[in-house]
PQR file of N, CA, C, O and H, with PARSE charges and radii, in Angstrom:
ATOM      1  N   UNK A   1      -5.107 -22.190   9.424 -0.4000 1.5000
ATOM      2  CA  UNK A   1      -4.267 -20.992   9.120 -0.0000 2.0000
ATOM      3  C   UNK A   1      -4.506 -20.596   7.739  0.5500 1.7000
ATOM      4  O   UNK A   1      -4.571 -21.445   6.850 -0.5500 1.4000
ATOM      5  N   UNK A   2      -4.642 -19.348   7.512 -0.4000 1.5000
ATOM      6  CA  UNK A   2      -4.758 -18.755   6.231 -0.0000 2.0000
ATOM      7  C   UNK A   2      -3.354 -18.513   5.637  0.5500 1.7000
ATOM      8  O   UNK A   2      -2.533 -17.799   6.213 -0.5500 1.4000
ATOM      9  H   UNK A   2      -4.590 -18.658   8.235  0.4000 1.0000
ATOM     10  N   UNK A   3      -3.116 -19.109   4.509 -0.4000 1.5000
ATOM     11  CA  UNK A   3      -1.766 -18.952   3.912 -0.0000 2.0000
ATOM     12  C   UNK A   3      -1.739 -17.908   2.820  0.5500 1.7000
ATOM     13  O   UNK A   3      -0.676 -17.709   2.233 -0.5500 1.4000
ATOM     14  H   UNK A   3      -3.783 -19.688   4.041  0.4000 1.0000
ATOM     15  N   UNK A   4      -2.819 -17.229   2.504 -0.4000 1.5000
ATOM     16  CA  UNK A   4      -2.890 -16.228   1.485 -0.0000 2.0000
ATOM     17  C   UNK A   4      -2.140 -14.927   1.980  0.5500 1.7000
ATOM     18  O   UNK A   4      -2.072 -14.676   3.184 -0.5500 1.4000
ATOM     19  H   UNK A   4      -3.683 -17.390   2.981  0.4000 1.0000
ATOM     20  N   UNK A   5      -1.619 -14.166   1.089 -0.4000 1.5000
ATOM     21  CA  UNK A   5      -0.939 -12.947   1.423 -0.0000 2.0000
ATOM     22  C   UNK A   5      -1.964 -12.009   2.144  0.5500 1.7000
ATOM     23  O   UNK A   5      -3.118 -11.919   1.723 -0.5500 1.4000
ATOM     24  H   UNK A   5      -1.674 -14.370   0.111  0.4000 1.0000
ATOM     25  N   UNK A   6      -1.545 -11.341   3.189 -0.4000 1.5000
ATOM     26  CA  UNK A   6      -2.385 -10.466   3.969 -0.0000 2.0000
ATOM     27  C   UNK A   6      -1.699  -9.149   4.076  0.5500 1.7000
ATOM     28  O   UNK A   6      -0.493  -9.057   4.302 -0.5500 1.4000
ATOM     29  H   UNK A   6      -0.607 -11.413   3.531  0.4000 1.0000
ATOM     30  N   UNK A   7      -2.578  -8.024   3.892 -0.4000 1.5000
ATOM     31  CA  UNK A   7      -2.135  -6.686   4.030 -0.0000 2.0000
ATOM     32  C   UNK A   7      -3.034  -6.078   5.167  0.5500 1.7000
ATOM     33  O   UNK A   7      -4.262  -6.146   5.107 -0.5500 1.4000
ATOM     34  H   UNK A   7      -3.558  -8.099   3.708  0.4000 1.0000
ATOM     35  N   UNK A   8      -2.397  -5.510   6.153 -0.4000 1.5000
ATOM     36  CA  UNK A   8      -3.151  -5.004   7.200 -0.0000 2.0000
ATOM     37  C   UNK A   8      -2.629  -3.414   7.297  0.5500 1.7000
ATOM     38  O   UNK A   8      -1.448  -3.114   7.466 -0.5500 1.4000
ATOM     39  H   UNK A   8      -1.400  -5.455   6.201  0.4000 1.0000
ATOM     40  N   UNK A   9      -3.605  -2.554   7.172 -0.4000 1.5000
ATOM     41  CA  UNK A   9      -3.251  -1.151   7.275 -0.0000 2.0000
ATOM     42  C   UNK A   9      -4.038  -0.564   8.445  0.5500 1.7000
ATOM     43  O   UNK A   9      -5.259  -0.712   8.502 -0.5500 1.4000
ATOM     44  H   UNK A   9      -4.565  -2.798   7.034  0.4000 1.0000
ATOM     45  N   UNK A  10      -3.377   0.078   9.349 -0.4000 1.5000
ATOM     46  CA  UNK A  10      -4.008   0.639  10.545 -0.0000 2.0000
ATOM     47  C   UNK A  10      -3.262   2.008  10.966  0.5500 1.7000
ATOM     48  O   UNK A  10      -2.055   2.210  10.835 -0.5500 1.4000
ATOM     49  H   UNK A  10      -2.385   0.198   9.303  0.4000 1.0000
ATOM     50  N   UNK A  11      -4.135   2.836  11.455 -0.4000 1.5000
ATOM     51  CA  UNK A  11      -3.651   4.085  11.960 -0.0000 2.0000
ATOM     52  C   UNK A  11      -3.090   3.952  13.342  0.5500 1.7000
ATOM     53  O   UNK A  11      -3.714   3.329  14.202 -0.5500 1.4000
ATOM     54  H   UNK A  11      -5.116   2.672  11.561  0.4000 1.0000
ATOM     55  N   UNK A  12      -1.918   4.524  13.588 -0.4000 1.5000
ATOM     56  CA  UNK A  12      -1.352   4.472  14.899 -0.0000 2.0000
ATOM     57  C   UNK A  12      -2.200   5.209  15.972  0.5500 1.7000
ATOM     58  O   UNK A  12      -2.101   4.928  17.167 -0.5500 1.4000
ATOM     59  H   UNK A  12      -1.412   5.030  12.889  0.4000 1.0000
ATOM     60  N   UNK A  13      -3.016   6.138  15.507 -0.4000 1.5000
ATOM     61  CA  UNK A  13      -3.834   6.930  16.364 -0.0000 2.0000
ATOM     62  C   UNK A  13      -5.357   6.556  16.248  0.5500 1.7000
ATOM     63  O   UNK A  13      -6.239   7.396  16.420 -0.5500 1.4000
ATOM     64  H   UNK A  13      -3.096   6.367  14.536  0.4000 1.0000
ATOM     65  N   UNK A  14      -5.597   5.292  15.955 -0.4000 1.5000
ATOM     66  CA  UNK A  14      -7.008   4.813  15.770 -0.0000 2.0000
ATOM     67  C   UNK A  14      -7.643   4.747  17.073  0.5500 1.7000
ATOM     68  O   UNK A  14      -7.091   4.156  18.000 -0.5500 1.4000
ATOM     69  H   UNK A  14      -4.880   4.609  15.815  0.4000 1.0000
ATOM     70  N   UNK A  15      -8.884   5.375  17.215 -0.4000 1.5000
ATOM     71  CA  UNK A  15      -9.531   5.386  18.502 -0.0000 2.0000
ATOM     72  C   UNK A  15     -10.354   4.075  18.753  0.5500 1.7000
ATOM     73  O   UNK A  15     -10.915   3.879  19.831 -0.5500 1.4000
ATOM     74  H   UNK A  15      -9.333   5.855  16.461  0.4000 1.0000
ATOM     75  N   UNK A  16     -10.399   3.216  17.744 -0.4000 1.5000
ATOM     76  CA  UNK A  16     -11.234   2.040  17.836 -0.0000 2.0000
ATOM     77  C   UNK A  16     -10.359   0.822  18.284  0.5500 1.7000
ATOM     78  O   UNK A  16     -10.798  -0.061  19.020 -0.5500 1.4000
ATOM     79  H   UNK A  16      -9.943   3.375  16.868  0.4000 1.0000
ATOM     80  N   UNK A  17      -9.096   0.843  17.785 -0.4000 1.5000
ATOM     81  CA  UNK A  17      -8.230  -0.343  18.166 -0.0000 2.0000
ATOM     82  C   UNK A  17      -7.009   0.088  18.857  0.5500 1.7000
ATOM     83  O   UNK A  17      -6.567   1.222  18.673 -0.5500 1.4000
ATOM     84  H   UNK A  17      -8.740   1.561  17.186  0.4000 1.0000
ATOM     85  N   UNK A  18      -6.408  -0.795  19.683 -0.4000 1.5000
ATOM     86  CA  UNK A  18      -5.191  -0.585  20.423 -0.0000 2.0000
ATOM     87  C   UNK A  18      -4.020  -1.008  19.518  0.5500 1.7000
ATOM     88  O   UNK A  18      -4.026  -2.126  19.001 -0.5500 1.4000
ATOM     89  H   UNK A  18      -6.767  -1.716  19.833  0.4000 1.0000
ATOM     90  N   UNK A  19      -3.078  -0.191  19.328 -0.4000 1.5000
ATOM     91  CA  UNK A  19      -1.950  -0.454  18.456 -0.0000 2.0000
ATOM     92  C   UNK A  19      -1.110  -1.702  18.947  0.5500 1.7000
ATOM     93  O   UNK A  19      -0.677  -2.533  18.148 -0.5500 1.4000
ATOM     94  H   UNK A  19      -3.073   0.717  19.747  0.4000 1.0000
ATOM     95  N   UNK A  20      -0.915  -1.777  20.256 -0.4000 1.5000
ATOM     96  CA  UNK A  20      -0.156  -2.931  20.752 -0.0000 2.0000
ATOM     97  C   UNK A  20      -0.873  -4.276  20.585  0.5500 1.7000
ATOM     98  O   UNK A  20      -0.282  -5.314  20.287 -0.5500 1.4000
ATOM     99  H   UNK A  20      -1.266  -1.102  20.905  0.4000 1.0000
ATOM    100  N   UNK A  21      -2.206  -4.178  20.802 -0.4000 1.5000
ATOM    101  CA  UNK A  21      -2.978  -5.425  20.595 -0.0000 2.0000
ATOM    102  C   UNK A  21      -3.039  -5.813  19.108  0.5500 1.7000
ATOM    103  O   UNK A  21      -3.064  -7.001  18.786 -0.5500 1.4000
ATOM    104  H   UNK A  21      -2.687  -3.335  21.044  0.4000 1.0000
ATOM    105  N   UNK A  22      -3.063  -4.827  18.201 -0.4000 1.5000
ATOM    106  CA  UNK A  22      -3.063  -5.096  16.795 -0.0000 2.0000
ATOM    107  C   UNK A  22      -1.737  -5.766  16.383  0.5500 1.7000
ATOM    108  O   UNK A  22      -1.750  -6.755  15.649 -0.5500 1.4000
ATOM    109  H   UNK A  22      -3.042  -3.862  18.462  0.4000 1.0000
ATOM    110  N   UNK A  23      -0.621  -5.243  16.840 -0.4000 1.5000
ATOM    111  CA  UNK A  23       0.654  -5.813  16.621 -0.0000 2.0000
ATOM    112  C   UNK A  23       0.800  -7.228  17.102  0.5500 1.7000
ATOM    113  O   UNK A  23       1.430  -8.052  16.439 -0.5500 1.4000
ATOM    114  H   UNK A  23      -0.611  -4.440  17.436  0.4000 1.0000
ATOM    115  N   UNK A  24       0.239  -7.515  18.218 -0.4000 1.5000
ATOM    116  CA  UNK A  24       0.337  -8.863  18.816 -0.0000 2.0000
ATOM    117  C   UNK A  24      -0.520  -9.832  17.864  0.5500 1.7000
ATOM    118  O   UNK A  24      -0.083 -10.924  17.501 -0.5500 1.4000
ATOM    119  H   UNK A  24      -0.273  -6.845  18.756  0.4000 1.0000
ATOM    120  N   UNK A  25      -1.693  -9.369  17.519 -0.4000 1.5000
ATOM    121  CA  UNK A  25      -2.591 -10.185  16.651 -0.0000 2.0000
ATOM    122  C   UNK A  25      -1.801 -10.386  15.291  0.5500 1.7000
ATOM    123  O   UNK A  25      -1.760 -11.506  14.781 -0.5500 1.4000
ATOM    124  H   UNK A  25      -2.047  -8.482  17.814  0.4000 1.0000
ATOM    125  N   UNK A  26      -1.223  -9.382  14.751 -0.4000 1.5000
ATOM    126  CA  UNK A  26      -0.504  -9.478  13.466 -0.0000 2.0000
ATOM    127  C   UNK A  26       0.572 -10.471  13.561  0.5500 1.7000
ATOM    128  O   UNK A  26       0.701 -11.325  12.685 -0.5500 1.4000
ATOM    129  H   UNK A  26      -1.257  -8.472  15.165  0.4000 1.0000
ATOM    130  N   UNK A  27       1.379 -10.402  14.612 -0.4000 1.5000
ATOM    131  CA  UNK A  27       2.512 -11.356  14.752 -0.0000 2.0000
ATOM    132  C   UNK A  27       2.021 -12.796  14.824  0.5500 1.7000
ATOM    133  O   UNK A  27       2.839 -13.673  14.546 -0.5500 1.4000
ATOM    134  H   UNK A  27       1.274  -9.708  15.324  0.4000 1.0000
ATOM    135  N   UNK A  28       0.866 -13.119  15.140 -0.4000 1.5000
ATOM    136  CA  UNK A  28       0.309 -14.436  15.244 -0.0000 2.0000
ATOM    137  C   UNK A  28      -0.140 -14.972  13.843  0.5500 1.7000
ATOM    138  O   UNK A  28      -0.320 -16.174  13.651 -0.5500 1.4000
ATOM    139  H   UNK A  28       0.201 -12.407  15.366  0.4000 1.0000
ATOM    140  N   UNK A  29      -0.307 -14.051  12.905 -0.4000 1.5000
ATOM    141  CA  UNK A  29      -0.740 -14.419  11.554 -0.0000 2.0000
ATOM    142  C   UNK A  29       0.343 -15.208  10.860  0.5500 1.7000
ATOM    143  O   UNK A  29       1.520 -14.967  11.127 -0.5500 1.4000
ATOM    144  H   UNK A  29      -0.161 -13.075  13.061  0.4000 1.0000
ATOM    145  N   UNK A  30      -0.004 -16.177   9.945 -0.4000 1.5000
ATOM    146  CA  UNK A  30       1.004 -16.843   9.164 -0.0000 2.0000
ATOM    147  C   UNK A  30       1.436 -15.984   7.975  0.5500 1.7000
ATOM    148  O   UNK A  30       0.623 -15.242   7.425 -0.5500 1.4000
ATOM    149  H   UNK A  30      -0.961 -16.372   9.728  0.4000 1.0000
ATOM    150  N   UNK A  31       2.709 -16.074   7.572 -0.4000 1.5000
ATOM    151  CA  UNK A  31       3.125 -15.369   6.467 -0.0000 2.0000
ATOM    152  C   UNK A  31       2.530 -15.953   5.151  0.5500 1.7000
ATOM    153  O   UNK A  31       2.017 -17.072   5.147 -0.5500 1.4000
ATOM    154  H   UNK A  31       3.370 -16.677   8.019  0.4000 1.0000
ATOM    155  N   UNK A  32       2.601 -15.247   4.133 -0.4000 1.5000
ATOM    156  CA  UNK A  32       3.085 -13.914   3.904 -0.0000 2.0000
ATOM    157  C   UNK A  32       2.088 -12.872   4.486  0.5500 1.7000
ATOM    158  O   UNK A  32       0.869 -13.038   4.476 -0.5500 1.4000
ATOM    159  H   UNK A  32       3.018 -14.338   4.137  0.4000 1.0000
ATOM    160  N   UNK A  33       2.712 -11.797   4.987 -0.4000 1.5000
ATOM    161  CA  UNK A  33       1.919 -10.742   5.662 -0.0000 2.0000
ATOM    162  C   UNK A  33       2.741  -9.421   5.631  0.5500 1.7000
ATOM    163  O   UNK A  33       3.972  -9.411   5.649 -0.5500 1.4000
ATOM    164  H   UNK A  33       3.703 -11.663   4.996  0.4000 1.0000
ATOM    165  N   UNK A  34       1.955  -8.296   5.583 -0.4000 1.5000
ATOM    166  CA  UNK A  34       2.548  -7.055   5.601 -0.0000 2.0000
ATOM    167  C   UNK A  34       1.695  -6.050   6.408  0.5500 1.7000
ATOM    168  O   UNK A  34       0.493  -5.910   6.184 -0.5500 1.4000
ATOM    169  H   UNK A  34       0.955  -8.304   5.568  0.4000 1.0000
ATOM    170  N   UNK A  35       2.334  -5.387   7.312 -0.4000 1.5000
ATOM    171  CA  UNK A  35       1.604  -4.448   8.241 -0.0000 2.0000
ATOM    172  C   UNK A  35       2.087  -2.978   7.939  0.5500 1.7000
ATOM    173  O   UNK A  35       3.288  -2.706   7.933 -0.5500 1.4000
ATOM    174  H   UNK A  35       3.311  -5.501   7.493  0.4000 1.0000
ATOM    175  N   UNK A  36       1.190  -2.119   7.710 -0.4000 1.5000
ATOM    176  CA  UNK A  36       1.524  -0.746   7.615 -0.0000 2.0000
ATOM    177  C   UNK A  36       0.799   0.053   8.715  0.5500 1.7000
ATOM    178  O   UNK A  36      -0.430   0.048   8.794 -0.5500 1.4000
ATOM    179  H   UNK A  36       0.214  -2.340   7.715  0.4000 1.0000
ATOM    180  N   UNK A  37       1.571   0.726   9.541 -0.4000 1.5000
ATOM    181  CA  UNK A  37       1.064   1.548  10.652 -0.0000 2.0000
ATOM    182  C   UNK A  37       1.601   2.882  10.614  0.5500 1.7000
ATOM    183  O   UNK A  37       2.814   3.053  10.737 -0.5500 1.4000
ATOM    184  H   UNK A  37       2.569   0.730   9.476  0.4000 1.0000
ATOM    185  N   UNK A  38       0.806   3.843  10.454 -0.4000 1.5000
ATOM    186  CA  UNK A  38       1.224   5.281  10.602 -0.0000 2.0000
ATOM    187  C   UNK A  38       0.025   6.172  10.917  0.5500 1.7000
ATOM    188  O   UNK A  38      -1.096   5.677  11.027 -0.5500 1.4000
ATOM    189  H   UNK A  38      -0.179   3.704  10.355  0.4000 1.0000
ATOM    190  N   UNK A  39       0.225   7.351  11.049 -0.4000 1.5000
ATOM    191  CA  UNK A  39      -0.855   8.257  11.382 -0.0000 2.0000
ATOM    192  C   UNK A  39      -1.744   8.607  10.117  0.5500 1.7000
ATOM    193  O   UNK A  39      -1.244   9.108   9.110 -0.5500 1.4000
ATOM    194  H   UNK A  39       1.136   7.753  10.959  0.4000 1.0000
ATOM    195  N   UNK A  40      -3.039   8.322  10.227 -0.4000 1.5000
ATOM    196  CA  UNK A  40      -3.968   8.482   9.114 -0.0000 2.0000
ATOM    197  C   UNK A  40      -5.172   9.194   9.573  0.5500 1.7000
ATOM    198  O   UNK A  40      -6.245   8.859   9.072 -0.5500 1.4000
ATOM    199  H   UNK A  40      -3.445   7.915  11.045  0.4000 1.0000
ATOM    200  N   UNK A  41      -5.144  10.114  10.440 -0.4000 1.5000
ATOM    201  CA  UNK A  41      -6.395  10.801  10.980 -0.0000 2.0000
ATOM    202  C   UNK A  41      -7.336   9.880  11.551  0.5500 1.7000
ATOM    203  O   UNK A  41      -8.474   9.759  11.097 -0.5500 1.4000
ATOM    204  H   UNK A  41      -4.272  10.386  10.846  0.4000 1.0000
ATOM    205  N   UNK A  42      -6.884   9.199  12.572 -0.4000 1.5000
ATOM    206  CA  UNK A  42      -7.681   8.241  13.414 -0.0000 2.0000
ATOM    207  C   UNK A  42      -8.156   7.077  12.592  0.5500 1.7000
ATOM    208  O   UNK A  42      -7.364   6.497  11.850 -0.5500 1.4000
ATOM    209  H   UNK A  42      -5.960   9.297  12.940  0.4000 1.0000
ATOM    210  N   UNK A  43      -9.380   6.720  12.686 -0.4000 1.5000
ATOM    211  CA  UNK A  43      -9.953   5.538  12.126 -0.0000 2.0000
ATOM    212  C   UNK A  43     -10.314   5.617  10.643  0.5500 1.7000
ATOM    213  O   UNK A  43     -10.363   4.607   9.941 -0.5500 1.4000
ATOM    214  H   UNK A  43     -10.023   7.192  13.288  0.4000 1.0000
ATOM    215  N   UNK A  44     -10.561   6.819  10.195 -0.4000 1.5000
ATOM    216  CA  UNK A  44     -11.293   6.971   8.885 -0.0000 2.0000
ATOM    217  C   UNK A  44     -10.374   7.278   7.669  0.5500 1.7000
ATOM    218  O   UNK A  44     -10.899   7.337   6.557 -0.5500 1.4000
ATOM    219  H   UNK A  44     -10.522   7.640  10.765  0.4000 1.0000
ATOM    220  N   UNK A  45      -9.140   7.463   7.797 -0.4000 1.5000
ATOM    221  CA  UNK A  45      -8.204   7.668   6.693 -0.0000 2.0000
ATOM    222  C   UNK A  45      -8.516   8.902   5.897  0.5500 1.7000
ATOM    223  O   UNK A  45      -8.129   9.011   4.734 -0.5500 1.4000
ATOM    224  H   UNK A  45      -8.714   7.416   8.701  0.4000 1.0000
ATOM    225  N   UNK A  46      -9.215   9.842   6.512 -0.4000 1.5000
ATOM    226  CA  UNK A  46      -9.590  11.184   5.807 -0.0000 2.0000
ATOM    227  C   UNK A  46      -8.274  11.839   5.349  0.5500 1.7000
ATOM    228  O   UNK A  46      -7.300  11.991   6.087 -0.5500 1.4000
ATOM    229  H   UNK A  46      -9.529   9.754   7.458  0.4000 1.0000
ATOM    230  N   UNK A  47      -8.341  12.211   4.061 -0.4000 1.5000
ATOM    231  CA  UNK A  47      -7.192  12.876   3.398 -0.0000 2.0000
ATOM    232  C   UNK A  47      -6.142  11.923   2.906  0.5500 1.7000
ATOM    233  O   UNK A  47      -5.142  12.354   2.333 -0.5500 1.4000
ATOM    234  H   UNK A  47      -9.131  12.088   3.461  0.4000 1.0000
ATOM    235  N   UNK A  48      -6.338  10.633   3.113 -0.4000 1.5000
ATOM    236  CA  UNK A  48      -5.389   9.611   2.744 -0.0000 2.0000
ATOM    237  C   UNK A  48      -6.008   8.598   1.756  0.5500 1.7000
ATOM    238  O   UNK A  48      -5.443   7.533   1.507 -0.5500 1.4000
ATOM    239  H   UNK A  48      -7.151  10.283   3.578  0.4000 1.0000
ATOM    240  N   UNK A  49      -7.153   8.949   1.215 -0.4000 1.5000
ATOM    241  CA  UNK A  49      -7.920   8.026   0.403 -0.0000 2.0000
ATOM    242  C   UNK A  49      -7.168   7.602  -0.868  0.5500 1.7000
ATOM    243  O   UNK A  49      -7.227   6.429  -1.237 -0.5500 1.4000
ATOM    244  H   UNK A  49      -7.612   9.815   1.417  0.4000 1.0000
ATOM    245  N   UNK A  50      -6.489   8.486  -1.524 -0.4000 1.5000
ATOM    246  CA  UNK A  50      -5.710   8.117  -2.734 -0.0000 2.0000
ATOM    247  C   UNK A  50      -4.606   7.220  -2.392  0.5500 1.7000
ATOM    248  O   UNK A  50      -4.387   6.224  -3.081 -0.5500 1.4000
ATOM    249  H   UNK A  50      -6.441   9.438  -1.225  0.4000 1.0000
ATOM    250  N   UNK A  51      -3.850   7.534  -1.299 -0.4000 1.5000
ATOM    251  CA  UNK A  51      -2.787   6.731  -0.923 -0.0000 2.0000
ATOM    252  C   UNK A  51      -3.281   5.371  -0.608  0.5500 1.7000
ATOM    253  O   UNK A  51      -2.706   4.385  -1.070 -0.5500 1.4000
ATOM    254  H   UNK A  51      -4.027   8.343  -0.739  0.4000 1.0000
ATOM    255  N   UNK A  52      -4.358   5.270   0.184 -0.4000 1.5000
ATOM    256  CA  UNK A  52      -4.863   3.945   0.579 -0.0000 2.0000
ATOM    257  C   UNK A  52      -5.279   3.136  -0.557  0.5500 1.7000
ATOM    258  O   UNK A  52      -4.950   1.950  -0.598 -0.5500 1.4000
ATOM    259  H   UNK A  52      -4.824   6.071   0.559  0.4000 1.0000
ATOM    260  N   UNK A  53      -5.997   3.687  -1.516 -0.4000 1.5000
ATOM    261  CA  UNK A  53      -6.390   3.015  -2.763 -0.0000 2.0000
ATOM    262  C   UNK A  53      -5.180   2.565  -3.531  0.5500 1.7000
ATOM    263  O   UNK A  53      -5.147   1.432  -4.011 -0.5500 1.4000
ATOM    264  H   UNK A  53      -6.264   4.650  -1.483  0.4000 1.0000
ATOM    265  N   UNK A  54      -4.158   3.434  -3.667 -0.4000 1.5000
ATOM    266  CA  UNK A  54      -2.922   3.097  -4.427 -0.0000 2.0000
ATOM    267  C   UNK A  54      -2.151   1.920  -3.693  0.5500 1.7000
ATOM    268  O   UNK A  54      -1.636   1.014  -4.348 -0.5500 1.4000
ATOM    269  H   UNK A  54      -4.185   4.354  -3.277  0.4000 1.0000
ATOM    270  N   UNK A  55      -2.097   1.964  -2.416 -0.4000 1.5000
ATOM    271  CA  UNK A  55      -1.407   0.995  -1.670 -0.0000 2.0000
ATOM    272  C   UNK A  55      -2.076  -0.413  -1.775  0.5500 1.7000
ATOM    273  O   UNK A  55      -1.420  -1.434  -1.979 -0.5500 1.4000
ATOM    274  H   UNK A  55      -2.515   2.700  -1.884  0.4000 1.0000
ATOM    275  N   UNK A  56      -3.350  -0.389  -1.630 -0.4000 1.5000
ATOM    276  CA  UNK A  56      -4.081  -1.654  -1.850 -0.0000 2.0000
ATOM    277  C   UNK A  56      -3.939  -2.180  -3.288  0.5500 1.7000
ATOM    278  O   UNK A  56      -3.678  -3.368  -3.478 -0.5500 1.4000
ATOM    279  H   UNK A  56      -3.882   0.441  -1.464  0.4000 1.0000
ATOM    280  N   UNK A  57      -4.102  -1.342  -4.274 -0.4000 1.5000
ATOM    281  CA  UNK A  57      -3.921  -1.686  -5.640 -0.0000 2.0000
ATOM    282  C   UNK A  57      -2.584  -2.332  -5.861  0.5500 1.7000
ATOM    283  O   UNK A  57      -2.522  -3.418  -6.438 -0.5500 1.4000
ATOM    284  H   UNK A  57      -4.314  -0.377  -4.120  0.4000 1.0000
ATOM    285  N   UNK A  58      -1.501  -1.706  -5.423 -0.4000 1.5000
ATOM    286  CA  UNK A  58      -0.125  -2.179  -5.565 -0.0000 2.0000
ATOM    287  C   UNK A  58       0.013  -3.560  -4.941  0.5500 1.7000
ATOM    288  O   UNK A  58       0.576  -4.465  -5.556 -0.5500 1.4000
ATOM    289  H   UNK A  58      -1.551  -0.824  -4.954  0.4000 1.0000
ATOM    290  N   UNK A  59      -0.503  -3.731  -3.709 -0.4000 1.5000
ATOM    291  CA  UNK A  59      -0.481  -5.076  -3.021 -0.0000 2.0000
ATOM    292  C   UNK A  59      -1.127  -6.095  -3.833  0.5500 1.7000
ATOM    293  O   UNK A  59      -0.561  -7.171  -4.026 -0.5500 1.4000
ATOM    294  H   UNK A  59      -0.960  -2.996  -3.209  0.4000 1.0000
ATOM    295  N   UNK A  60      -2.387  -5.809  -4.373 -0.4000 1.5000
ATOM    296  CA  UNK A  60      -3.130  -6.804  -5.103 -0.0000 2.0000
ATOM    297  C   UNK A  60      -2.395  -7.082  -6.397  0.5500 1.7000
ATOM    298  O   UNK A  60      -2.308  -8.250  -6.774 -0.5500 1.4000
ATOM    299  H   UNK A  60      -2.847  -4.935  -4.216  0.4000 1.0000
ATOM    300  N   UNK A  61      -1.863  -6.112  -7.100 -0.4000 1.5000
ATOM    301  CA  UNK A  61      -1.192  -6.274  -8.322 -0.0000 2.0000
ATOM    302  C   UNK A  61       0.104  -7.128  -8.133  0.5500 1.7000
ATOM    303  O   UNK A  61       0.472  -7.895  -9.023 -0.5500 1.4000
ATOM    304  H   UNK A  61      -1.933  -5.163  -6.793  0.4000 1.0000
ATOM    305  N   UNK A  62       0.744  -6.994  -7.037 -0.4000 1.5000
ATOM    306  CA  UNK A  62       1.939  -7.719  -6.755 -0.0000 2.0000
ATOM    307  C   UNK A  62       1.590  -9.225  -6.602  0.5500 1.7000
ATOM    308  O   UNK A  62       2.443 -10.090  -6.803 -0.5500 1.4000
ATOM    309  H   UNK A  62       0.445  -6.372  -6.314  0.4000 1.0000
ATOM    310  N   UNK A  63       0.387  -9.500  -6.262 -0.4000 1.5000
ATOM    311  CA  UNK A  63       0.040 -10.888  -5.990 -0.0000 2.0000
ATOM    312  C   UNK A  63      -0.207 -11.615  -7.409  0.5500 1.7000
ATOM    313  O   UNK A  63      -0.189 -12.842  -7.510 -0.5500 1.4000
ATOM    314  H   UNK A  63      -0.306  -8.797  -6.099  0.4000 1.0000
ATOM    315  N   UNK A  64      -0.425 -10.802  -8.427 -0.4000 1.5000
ATOM    316  CA  UNK A  64      -0.550 -11.394  -9.724 -0.0000 2.0000
ATOM    317  C   UNK A  64       0.689 -11.751 -10.443  0.5500 1.7000
ATOM    318  O   UNK A  64       0.652 -12.391 -11.493 -0.5500 1.4000
ATOM    319  H   UNK A  64      -0.439  -9.806  -8.345  0.4000 1.0000
ATOM    320  N   UNK A  65       1.852 -11.324  -9.863 -0.4000 1.5000
ATOM    321  CA  UNK A  65       3.075 -11.505 -10.522 -0.0000 2.0000
ATOM    322  C   UNK A  65       3.645 -12.887 -10.291  0.5500 1.7000
ATOM    323  O   UNK A  65       4.718 -13.206 -10.802 -0.5500 1.4000
ATOM    324  H   UNK A  65       1.882 -10.804  -9.009  0.4000 1.0000
TER
END
């Protein structure tokens, strides 16, 4: 089991992965973990790049505290 903090960001309307299957997989992960699921223009996060970069940066910076 991986005990490091995990951040999973996925689009609810991703054509590549099934949202229910992702949630099931995520639930099986060991904590600490954080899942963000919302509409992001399918799989590619187009138009959400700044938000994505900021979210990942904030997550990583929080790990240093």
